[in-house]
DRENDO-1510 file (C-alpha; in Angstrom, 1 decimal, always signed):
<recs>
REC; n; res; u; v; w
REC; 1; MET; +8.3; -13.2; +35.2 .
REC; 2; PRO; +11.2; -14.3; +33.0 .
REC; 3; ASP; +11.0; -17.8; +31.5 .
REC; 4; PRO; +13.8; -19.9; +33.1 .
REC; 5; GLU; +14.1; -21.9; +29.9 .
REC; 6; SER; +14.8; -18.9; +27.7 .
REC; 7; PRO; +18.2; -17.3; +27.3 .
REC; 8; PRO; +18.3; -13.5; +27.6 .
REC; 9; LEU; +16.5; -11.7; +24.8 .
REC; 10; PRO; +18.8; -10.3; +22.1 .
REC; 11; PRO; +18.7; -6.6; +21.4 .
REC; 12; ALA; +16.0; -5.4; +19.0 .
REC; 13; ASN; +18.6; -4.8; +16.2 .
REC; 14; ALA; +19.9; -8.3; +16.3 .
REC; 15; PRO; +20.1; -10.1; +13.0 .
REC; 16; GLY; +17.0; -11.9; +11.6 .
REC; 17; GLY; +16.3; -15.1; +13.3 .
REC; 18; ALA; +17.9; -14.1; +16.6 .
REC; 19; LEU; +14.6; -14.1; +18.5 .
REC; 20; THR; +13.7; -17.7; +17.6 .
REC; 21; GLY; +13.1; -19.7; +20.8 .
REC; 22; GLN; +12.6; -16.6; +22.9 .
REC; 23; LEU; +9.6; -15.7; +25.0 .
REC; 24; LEU; +7.9; -12.3; +24.4 .
REC; 25; GLY; +5.5; -10.7; +26.8 .
REC; 26; GLY; +5.8; -13.8; +29.0 .
REC; 27; ARG; +3.4; -15.7; +26.7 .
REC; 28; TYR; +4.5; -15.8; +23.1 .
REC; 29; ARG; +7.1; -18.3; +22.1 .
REC; 30; VAL; +8.9; -17.1; +19.0 .
REC; 31; GLY; +9.4; -19.6; +16.2 .
REC; 32; ALA; +10.8; -19.5; +12.7 .
REC; 33; LEU; +11.6; -16.3; +11.0 .
REC; 34; LEU; +9.0; -15.7; +8.2 .
REC; 35; GLY; +10.3; -12.5; +6.7 .
REC; 36; ALA; +12.8; -9.7; +7.3 .
REC; 37; GLY; +13.1; -6.2; +5.9 .
REC; 38; ALA; +14.8; -2.9; +6.6 .
REC; 39; MET; +12.2; -1.9; +9.3 .
REC; 40; GLY; +11.6; -5.2; +11.1 .
REC; 41; CYS; +11.1; -8.9; +11.1 .
REC; 42; VAL; +8.1; -11.2; +11.2 .
REC; 43; TYR; +8.2; -14.5; +13.1 .
REC; 44; ARG; +5.8; -17.4; +13.5 .
REC; 45; ALA; +5.0; -17.8; +17.2 .
REC; 46; GLU; +2.7; -19.6; +19.6 .
REC; 47; HIS; +0.8; -18.5; +22.7 .
REC; 48; VAL; +2.4; -20.8; +25.3 .
REC; 49; ASP; -0.7; -21.2; +27.5 .
REC; 50; LEU; -3.3; -21.6; +24.7 .
REC; 51; GLY; -1.2; -23.4; +22.1 .
REC; 52; ARG; -2.6; -21.0; +19.5 .
REC; 53; PRO; -0.3; -20.1; +16.5 .
REC; 54; CYS; +0.2; -16.4; +15.8 .
REC; 55; ALA; +2.6; -14.1; +14.1 .
REC; 56; VAL; +4.8; -11.6; +15.7 .
REC; 57; LYS; +6.2; -8.5; +14.0 .
REC; 58; VAL; +9.2; -6.9; +15.6 .
REC; 59; ILE; +10.8; -3.5; +15.0 .
REC; 60; ARG; +14.5; -3.4; +14.3 .
REC; 61; ALA; +16.3; -0.8; +16.5 .
REC; 62; ASP; +18.7; -0.1; +13.6 .
REC; 63; ALA; +15.8; +1.0; +11.3 .
REC; 64; ALA; +17.0; +4.6; +11.2 .
REC; 65; GLY; +18.5; +4.2; +7.7 .
REC; 66; ARG; +15.0; +3.7; +6.2 .
REC; 67; GLY; +13.0; +6.5; +8.0 .
REC; 68; GLY; +13.8; +5.9; +11.6 .
REC; 69; TYR; +12.9; +3.9; +14.6 .
REC; 70; VAL; +10.4; +6.6; +15.6 .
REC; 71; ALA; +8.5; +6.2; +12.3 .
REC; 72; ALA; +8.4; +2.5; +12.7 .
REC; 73; LEU; +7.1; +2.8; +16.2 .
REC; 74; ALA; +4.5; +5.2; +15.0 .
REC; 75; ARG; +3.3; +2.7; +12.4 .
REC; 76; PHE; +3.1; +0.0; +15.1 .
REC; 77; ARG; +1.1; +2.3; +17.3 .
REC; 78; VAL; -1.4; +3.1; +14.5 .
REC; 79; GLU; -1.7; -0.5; +13.5 .
REC; 80; ALA; -2.4; -1.5; +17.1 .
REC; 81; LEU; -5.0; +1.3; +17.6 .
REC; 82; ALA; -6.7; +0.3; +14.4 .
REC; 83; GLY; -6.7; -3.3; +15.4 .
REC; 84; ALA; -8.3; -2.5; +18.7 .
REC; 85; ARG; -11.3; -1.0; +16.8 .
REC; 86; LEU; -11.7; -3.6; +14.2 .
REC; 87; ASP; -13.3; -7.1; +14.5 .
REC; 88; HIS; -14.4; -8.5; +11.1 .
REC; 89; PRO; -13.9; -11.8; +9.2 .
REC; 90; ASN; -12.2; -9.9; +6.4 .
REC; 91; VAL; -9.7; -7.9; +8.5 .
REC; 92; LEU; -6.5; -9.4; +10.0 .
REC; 93; ARG; -6.9; -9.6; +13.8 .
REC; 94; VAL; -4.4; -7.8; +15.9 .
REC; 95; LEU; -4.0; -9.8; +19.2 .
REC; 96; ASP; -1.5; -7.9; +21.3 .
REC; 97; PHE; +1.0; -5.1; +21.3 .
REC; 98; GLY; +3.9; -4.4; +23.7 .
REC; 99; ARG; +7.6; -3.9; +24.3 .
REC; 100; GLU; +10.0; -5.9; +26.3 .
REC; 101; PRO; +11.6; -4.1; +29.2 .
REC; 102; GLY; +15.2; -3.0; +29.3 .
REC; 103; GLY; +15.4; -1.8; +25.7 .
REC; 104; GLY; +14.0; -5.1; +24.3 .
REC; 105; PRO; +12.1; -5.3; +21.1 .
REC; 106; CYS; +8.7; -3.7; +20.4 .
REC; 107; TYR; +6.3; -6.3; +19.0 .
REC; 108; LEU; +2.9; -6.6; +17.4 .
REC; 109; VAL; +1.0; -9.9; +17.6 .
REC; 110; CYS; -1.5; -10.9; +14.9 .
REC; 111; GLU; -3.3; -14.0; +13.8 .
REC; 112; HIS; -1.1; -16.2; +11.5 .
REC; 113; LEU; -2.4; -16.7; +8.0 .
REC; 114; GLY; -1.6; -19.1; +5.3 .
REC; 115; GLY; -2.6; -18.4; +1.7 .
REC; 116; ARG; -1.1; -15.9; -0.7 .
REC; 117; ASP; -1.1; -12.2; -1.2 .
REC; 118; LEU; -3.5; -11.0; -3.9 .
REC; 119; ALA; -0.4; -9.5; -5.6 .
REC; 120; ASP; +1.1; -13.0; -5.8 .
REC; 121; VAL; -2.1; -14.4; -7.2 .
REC; 122; LEU; -2.2; -11.8; -9.9 .
REC; 123; SER; +1.5; -12.3; -10.7 .
REC; 124; ALA; +1.0; -16.1; -11.1 .
REC; 125; GLU; -2.4; -16.1; -12.7 .
REC; 126; GLY; -2.9; -12.8; -14.5 .
REC; 127; ARG; -6.4; -11.3; -14.7 .
REC; 128; LEU; -9.1; -13.2; -12.9 .
REC; 129; PRO; -12.6; -14.3; -14.2 .
REC; 130; GLU; -15.1; -11.6; -13.4 .
REC; 131; ALA; -17.0; -13.8; -10.9 .
REC; 132; ARG; -13.9; -14.4; -8.8 .
REC; 133; ALA; -12.9; -10.8; -9.1 .
REC; 134; ALA; -16.3; -9.7; -7.9 .
REC; 135; ARG; -16.2; -12.1; -4.9 .
REC; 136; ILE; -12.8; -10.9; -3.9 .
REC; 137; GLY; -13.8; -7.3; -4.4 .
REC; 138; ALA; -17.0; -7.7; -2.4 .
REC; 139; GLN; -15.0; -9.0; +0.6 .
REC; 140; ILE; -12.5; -6.1; +0.4 .
REC; 141; ALA; -15.4; -3.7; +0.3 .
REC; 142; ALA; -16.9; -5.4; +3.3 .
REC; 143; ALA; -13.6; -4.9; +5.2 .
REC; 144; LEU; -13.4; -1.3; +4.2 .
REC; 145; GLN; -17.0; -0.6; +5.3 .
REC; 146; HIS; -16.3; -2.1; +8.7 .
REC; 147; ALA; -13.2; +0.1; +9.1 .
REC; 148; HIS; -14.9; +3.2; +7.8 .
REC; 149; ASP; -17.9; +2.7; +10.2 .
REC; 150; ARG; -15.4; +2.7; +13.0 .
REC; 151; GLY; -13.5; +5.8; +11.9 .
REC; 152; VAL; -10.5; +4.1; +10.2 .
REC; 153; ILE; -9.3; +5.0; +6.7 .
REC; 154; HIS; -6.8; +2.4; +5.4 .
REC; 155; ARG; -4.9; +4.8; +3.1 .
REC; 156; ASP; -2.8; +2.1; +1.4 .
REC; 157; LEU; -5.1; -0.5; -0.1 .
REC; 158; LYS; -3.4; -2.5; -2.8 .
REC; 159; PRO; -3.1; -6.2; -3.7 .
REC; 160; ALA; +0.0; -6.6; -1.6 .
REC; 161; ASN; -2.1; -5.7; +1.5 .
REC; 162; VAL; -4.8; -8.3; +0.7 .
REC; 163; ARG; -4.4; -11.9; +1.7 .
REC; 164; ILE; -6.3; -14.8; +0.1 .
REC; 165; VAL; -6.8; -17.7; +2.4 .
REC; 166; ARG; -8.6; -21.0; +1.6 .
REC; 167; ARG; -11.3; -21.9; +4.2 .
REC; 168; SER; -13.4; -25.1; +4.5 .
REC; 169; ARG; -17.1; -24.6; +4.2 .
REC; 170; ASP; -19.7; -26.4; +6.3 .
REC; 171; GLU; -21.5; -27.6; +3.2 .
REC; 172; GLY; -18.3; -29.1; +1.9 .
REC; 173; GLY; -15.5; -27.9; -0.3 .
REC; 174; ASP; -13.6; -24.7; +0.3 .
REC; 175; ALA; -13.8; -21.0; -0.5 .
REC; 176; GLU; -11.5; -18.0; -0.8 .
REC; 177; GLU; -11.6; -15.7; +2.2 .
REC; 178; VAL; -10.1; -12.2; +2.0 .
REC; 179; LYS; -8.1; -10.6; +4.8 .
REC; 180; LEU; -7.3; -6.9; +4.6 .
REC; 181; LEU; -3.9; -6.2; +6.1 .
REC; 182; ASP; -1.5; -3.5; +7.3 .
REC; 183; PHE; -3.3; -0.6; +8.8 .
REC; 184; GLY; +0.1; +1.0; +9.8 .
REC; 185; THR; -0.6; +4.0; +7.6 .
REC; 186; ALA; -4.2; +4.4; +8.5 .
REC; 187; LEU; -6.0; +7.6; +9.5 .
REC; 188; ILE; -8.0; +7.0; +12.7 .
REC; 189; GLU; -10.8; +9.3; +13.9 .
REC; 190; GLY; -9.9; +10.8; +17.2 .
REC; 191; VAL; -6.2; +10.0; +16.9 .
REC; 192; PRO; -4.2; +13.3; +16.3 .
REC; 193; VAL; -2.0; +13.4; +13.2 .
REC; 194; SER; +0.8; +15.8; +12.5 .
REC; 195; ASP; +0.7; +17.3; +9.0 .
REC; 196; GLY; +3.7; +17.3; +6.7 .
REC; 197; SER; +3.5; +14.5; +4.2 .
REC; 198; VAL; +1.7; +12.5; +1.6 .
REC; 199; ILE; +2.0; +8.7; +2.0 .
REC; 200; GLY; +0.8; +5.8; +0.0 .
REC; 201; THR; +1.6; +3.7; -3.0 .
REC; 202; PRO; +1.4; +5.9; -6.1 .
REC; 203; ALA; -0.3; +3.4; -8.5 .
REC; 204; TYR; -3.2; +3.1; -6.1 .
REC; 205; MET; -3.5; +6.7; -4.6 .
REC; 206; SER; -6.5; +8.9; -5.2 .
REC; 207; PRO; -6.1; +12.3; -6.7 .
REC; 208; GLU; -6.9; +14.0; -3.4 .
REC; 209; GLN; -4.3; +11.8; -1.7 .
REC; 210; LEU; -1.7; +12.8; -4.3 .
REC; 211; THR; -2.5; +16.5; -4.0 .
REC; 212; ALA; -2.4; +16.5; -0.2 .
REC; 213; GLY; -6.1; +17.2; +0.0 .
REC; 214; PRO; -8.4; +16.2; +2.9 .
REC; 215; LEU; -9.1; +12.4; +2.9 .
REC; 216; ASP; -12.2; +10.5; +3.8 .
REC; 217; ARG; -13.5; +7.0; +3.1 .
REC; 218; ARG; -14.0; +7.8; -0.6 .
REC; 219; SER; -10.2; +7.8; -1.0 .
REC; 220; ASP; -10.1; +4.1; -0.1 .
REC; 221; LEU; -12.9; +3.6; -2.7 .
REC; 222; TYR; -10.7; +5.0; -5.4 .
REC; 223; ALA; -7.9; +2.6; -4.4 .
REC; 224; LEU; -10.6; -0.2; -4.5 .
REC; 225; GLY; -11.4; +0.9; -8.0 .
REC; 226; VAL; -7.8; +0.5; -9.0 .
REC; 227; VAL; -7.6; -3.0; -7.4 .
REC; 228; LEU; -10.8; -4.1; -9.2 .
REC; 229; PHE; -9.5; -2.8; -12.5 .
REC; 230; GLU; -6.3; -4.8; -12.0 .
REC; 231; LEU; -8.3; -7.9; -11.0 .
REC; 232; VAL; -10.3; -8.0; -14.3 .
REC; 233; THR; -7.6; -6.7; -16.7 .
REC; 234; GLY; -4.3; -7.9; -15.1 .
REC; 235; HIS; -2.8; -4.4; -14.8 .
REC; 236; VAL; -3.5; -1.0; -13.2 .
REC; 237; PRO; -5.4; +1.7; -15.1 .
REC; 238; PHE; -2.5; +4.0; -15.3 .
REC; 239; GLU; +1.0; +2.7; -16.2 .
REC; 240; GLN; +3.6; +5.3; -16.7 .
REC; 241; ALA; +7.4; +5.3; -17.0 .
REC; 242; SER; +7.8; +7.5; -13.9 .
REC; 243; VAL; +6.0; +8.2; -10.7 .
REC; 244; THR; +5.8; +11.8; -11.7 .
REC; 245; ALA; +3.8; +10.9; -14.9 .
REC; 246; LEU; +1.8; +8.4; -12.9 .
REC; 247; ALA; +0.7; +11.0; -10.3 .
REC; 248; LEU; -0.4; +13.4; -13.0 .
REC; 249; ALA; -2.4; +10.6; -14.8 .
REC; 250; HIS; -4.3; +9.9; -11.6 .
REC; 251; VAL; -5.1; +13.6; -11.2 .
REC; 252; GLN; -5.9; +14.5; -14.8 .
REC; 253; THR; -6.4; +11.6; -17.1 .
REC; 254; PRO; -9.8; +9.7; -17.4 .
REC; 255; PRO; -9.4; +6.0; -16.7 .
REC; 256; PRO; -9.8; +3.6; -19.7 .
REC; 257; ARG; -12.8; +1.2; -19.6 .
REC; 258; PRO; -11.7; -2.2; -18.3 .
REC; 259; SER; -13.6; -3.9; -21.2 .
REC; 260; ALA; -11.1; -2.3; -23.6 .
REC; 261; PHE; -8.5; -4.7; -22.2 .
REC; 262; ALA; -10.6; -7.6; -20.8 .
REC; 263; GLY; -13.3; -7.9; -23.5 .
REC; 264; PRO; -17.0; -7.8; -22.6 .
REC; 265; LEU; -17.7; -7.5; -18.9 .
REC; 266; ASP; -20.9; -7.4; -16.9 .
REC; 267; PRO; -22.0; -3.8; -17.4 .
REC; 268; GLU; -22.6; -3.4; -13.7 .
REC; 269; LEU; -19.1; -4.6; -12.8 .
REC; 270; GLU; -17.6; -2.1; -15.3 .
REC; 271; ALA; -19.8; +0.7; -14.0 .
REC; 272; VAL; -18.8; +0.3; -10.4 .
REC; 273; ILE; -15.1; +0.2; -11.3 .
REC; 274; LEU; -15.4; +3.4; -13.2 .
REC; 275; ALA; -17.5; +5.0; -10.5 .
REC; 276; CYS; -14.9; +4.3; -7.9 .
REC; 277; LEU; -12.2; +5.8; -10.2 .
REC; 278; ARG; -13.9; +9.2; -10.7 .
REC; 279; LYS; -11.5; +12.1; -10.0 .
REC; 280; LEU; -13.8; +14.0; -7.5 .
REC; 281; PRO; -14.7; +12.2; -4.3 .
REC; 282; GLY; -18.2; +13.5; -4.5 .
REC; 283; ASP; -18.7; +11.7; -7.8 .
REC; 284; ARG; -17.8; +8.3; -6.3 .
REC; 285; PRO; -20.1; +5.9; -4.5 .
REC; 286; ALA; -21.2; +7.1; -1.2 .
REC; 287; ASP; -19.7; +4.2; +0.7 .
REC; 288; ALA; -18.2; +0.8; +0.4 .
REC; 289; ARG; -21.5; -0.9; +1.2 .
REC; 290; ALA; -22.9; +0.2; -2.1 .
REC; 291; VAL; -19.9; -1.2; -3.9 .
REC; 292; ARG; -20.1; -4.5; -2.0 .
REC; 293; GLU; -23.8; -4.9; -2.8 .
REC; 294; THR; -23.1; -4.3; -6.5 .
REC; 295; LEU; -20.2; -6.8; -6.6 .
REC; 296; GLU; -22.3; -9.4; -4.8 .
REC; 297; ARG; -25.0; -9.1; -7.5 .
REC; 298; VAL; -22.4; -9.5; -10.2 .
REC; 299; ALA; -20.9; -12.6; -8.5 .
REC; 300; HIS; -24.4; -14.1; -8.0 .
REC; 301; ARG; -25.3; -13.7; -11.6 .
REC; 302; ALA; -22.0; -15.3; -12.8 .
REC; 303; ARG; -22.2; -18.1; -10.3 .
REC; 304; ILE; -25.9; -19.1; -10.5 .
REC; 305; ARG; -26.8; -18.4; -14.0 .
REC; 306; GLY; -23.6; -17.5; -15.8 .
REC; 307; THR; -25.3; -14.4; -17.1 .
REC; 308; ARG; -24.6; -10.7; -17.1 .
REC; 309; ALA; -26.8; -7.7; -16.4 .
REC; 310; PRO; -28.5; -6.7; -19.7 .
REC; 311; ARG; -26.7; -3.8; -21.3 .
REC; 312; GLU; -30.0; -1.9; -21.7 .
REC; 313; ALA; -30.5; -1.9; -18.0 .
REC; 314; LEU; -29.1; +1.0; -16.0 .
REC; 315; PRO; -26.5; -0.2; -13.5 .
REC; 316; SER; -26.9; +0.9; -9.9 .
REC; 317; LEU; -23.7; +3.0; -10.1 .
REC; 318; PRO; -23.7; +4.4; -13.7 .
REC; 319; VAL; -20.8; +6.2; -15.3 .
REC; 320; PRO; -21.9; +9.8; -15.5 .
REC; 321; SER; -23.0; +11.0; -19.0 .
REC; 322; ARG; -22.4; +14.7; -18.2 .
REC; 323; PRO; -19.2; +16.4; -19.5 .
REC; 324; ARG; -16.2; +15.5; -17.4 .
REC; 325; ARG; -15.7; +17.8; -14.5 .
REC; 326; ARG; -12.2; +19.0; -13.9 .
REC; 327; LEU; -10.4; +19.3; -10.6 .
REC; 328; PRO; -10.2; +22.8; -9.2 .
REC; 329; ILE; -7.2; +24.9; -10.3 .
REC; 330; ALA; -5.9; +24.8; -6.7 .
REC; 331; ALA; -5.9; +21.0; -6.8 .
REC; 332; LEU; -4.0; +20.9; -10.0 .
REC; 333; ALA; -1.5; +23.4; -8.7 .
REC; 334; GLY; -1.1; +21.1; -5.7 .
REC; 335; ALA; -0.5; +18.2; -8.0 .
REC; 336; ALA; +2.3; +20.1; -9.6 .
REC; 337; ALA; +3.8; +20.7; -6.2 .
REC; 338; VAL; +3.5; +17.0; -5.4 .
REC; 339; VAL; +5.0; +15.9; -8.6 .
REC; 340; GLY; +8.0; +18.1; -8.0 .
REC; 341; VAL; +8.7; +16.3; -4.8 .
REC; 342; TRP; +8.0; +12.9; -6.3 .
REC; 343; ILE; +10.9; +13.5; -8.7 .
REC; 344; ALA; +13.4; +14.0; -5.8 .
REC; 345; ILE; +12.0; +11.0; -3.9 .
REC; 346; VAL; +12.1; +8.7; -6.8 .
REC; 347; ALA; +15.6; +9.8; -7.7 .
REC; 348; GLU; +16.7; +9.0; -4.2 .
REC; 349; LEU; +14.9; +5.7; -3.8 .
REC; 350; GLY; +14.5; +4.3; -7.3 .
REC; 351; THR; +10.9; +3.6; -6.4 .
REC; 352; SER; +8.3; +2.6; -9.1 .
REC; 353; GLY; +4.7; +3.4; -8.8 .
REC; 354; THR; +3.7; -0.2; -8.2 .
REC; 355; SER; +6.3; -0.9; -5.6 .
REC; 356; PRO; +5.1; -2.8; -2.5 .
REC; 357; GLU; +6.7; -0.1; -0.4 .
REC; 358; PRO; +4.5; +3.0; +0.1 .
REC; 359; ILE; +6.6; +6.2; +0.0 .
REC; 360; GLU; +6.1; +9.5; +1.9 .
REC; 361; VAL; +6.5; +13.0; +0.5 .
REC; 362; ARG; +7.0; +15.9; +2.8 .
REC; 363; LEU; +4.8; +18.9; +1.8 .
REC; 364; GLY; +4.5; +21.1; +4.8 .
REC; 365; SER; +1.2; +22.2; +6.4 .
REC; 366; ALA; -1.0; +21.2; +3.5 .
REC; 367; ALA; -0.5; +17.5; +3.9 .
REC; 368; ARG; -0.8; +14.8; +6.6 .
REC; 369; ARG; +1.5; +12.3; +8.2 .
REC; 370; LEU; +1.6; +9.7; +10.9 .
REC; 371; PRO; +1.3; +10.5; +14.6 .
REC; 372; ASP; +4.3; +11.5; +16.7 .
REC; 373; ALA; +6.5; +14.4; +15.7 .
REC; 374; GLY; +9.7; +13.4; +13.9 .
REC; 375; ALA; +8.2; +10.4; +12.1 .
REC; 376; THR; +9.7; +10.8; +8.6 .
REC; 377; GLU; +9.5; +7.3; +7.2 .
REC; 378; VAL; +9.8; +6.4; +3.5 .
REC; 379; ALA; +9.0; +2.6; +3.7 .
REC; 380; ARG; +6.3; +0.7; +5.5 .
REC; 381; VAL; +7.0; -1.5; +8.5 .
REC; 382; ALA; +5.7; -4.7; +7.0 .
REC; 383; PRO; +8.9; -6.5; +6.3 .
REC; 384; GLU; +7.4; -9.4; +4.4 .
REC; 385; ALA; +7.0; -7.2; +1.3 .
REC; 386; ASP; +10.7; -7.4; +0.6 .
REC; 387; ALA; +11.6; -10.6; +2.4 .
REC; 388; GLY; +10.7; -13.2; -0.1 .
REC; 389; ALA; +9.1; -15.2; +2.7 .
REC; 390; PRO; +7.4; -18.6; +2.2 .
REC; 391; SER; +3.7; -18.9; +1.3 .
REC; 392; GLU; +2.7; -19.4; +4.9 .
REC; 393; ARG; +4.0; -16.1; +6.1 .
REC; 394; ALA; +2.6; -13.6; +8.6 .
REC; 395; GLN; +0.6; -10.7; +7.3 .
REC; 396; PRO; +0.2; -8.1; +9.9 .
</recs>
């Protein structure tokens, strides 16, 4: 039933801020605009019956210029489906999904978070102490394990999709809680996907993702390795002048040791980072649980005793001593094909490898893309990435 106190809803392509004061779904009162981008807007909101704050992400109907309304709607659908499967303290909660009748806006309702993106933390503070990096990494790994156990592969893990929130502890003081965000590009078991593209953020993409190979949970572990490397060194393992060179580096170049940039590290911490960054999925840790357990041991040693694992002890996830295995020739040929398309995409968009916007590359039947035929997006729905929103912004 329409709310008699609300004026008619504006169209979905109305300028940012136009939904403030409106009622969505008969129960979400829209508040201040928190961020706006080419694909949509994020608002603070409140459930009118429960008085519970939340965040509402709304698709813009004029999003066709950046990949199309159909692509944005596909992202919303994927994020809503993933949210329906996931319930974990380290994963952003999706509360509702719907569309207003009569051509009104499509919306996604999530919990509202304060705090900062991990990308903002790194930008402000540089590399983190290894104990803090291990604690954050362990929580990311816990979120990934929960998702993987429920058939969800994130596919775009990076600091911009990790939120750091301060929470009060029962024993006093507070602690950092990690929230993994933005499952809009996820692969979900049992949800059909059309093939035709590679999607992700190049600085964090696994070799198999860049070469349009089959993806499983170990692709997320590669991205976690990149994030962990960045946490302890202040930069990603591969920094190239172009996305083309960056893609080739991920496929062909062995990663440097984090200790070469950060100085001495707990050997087990360095070992698990390098294990995640192995080129072949079969050489990486079997699952995120093993990574989480390793990181928790590192954090415990640093917190309780201020010690590191002895260098003579074998870490649980050692760097292999055997000669480096190369990717199959077919995979390298696939990389060359991918790189050729990266050149055209980058020339068109001016995108860098560390941009907060993932990009999509169309590669025909060898690759994957989001559900719904015709979804050819080049930028993610999450508008806050380019909105310059305040620190208490929504992070769906």
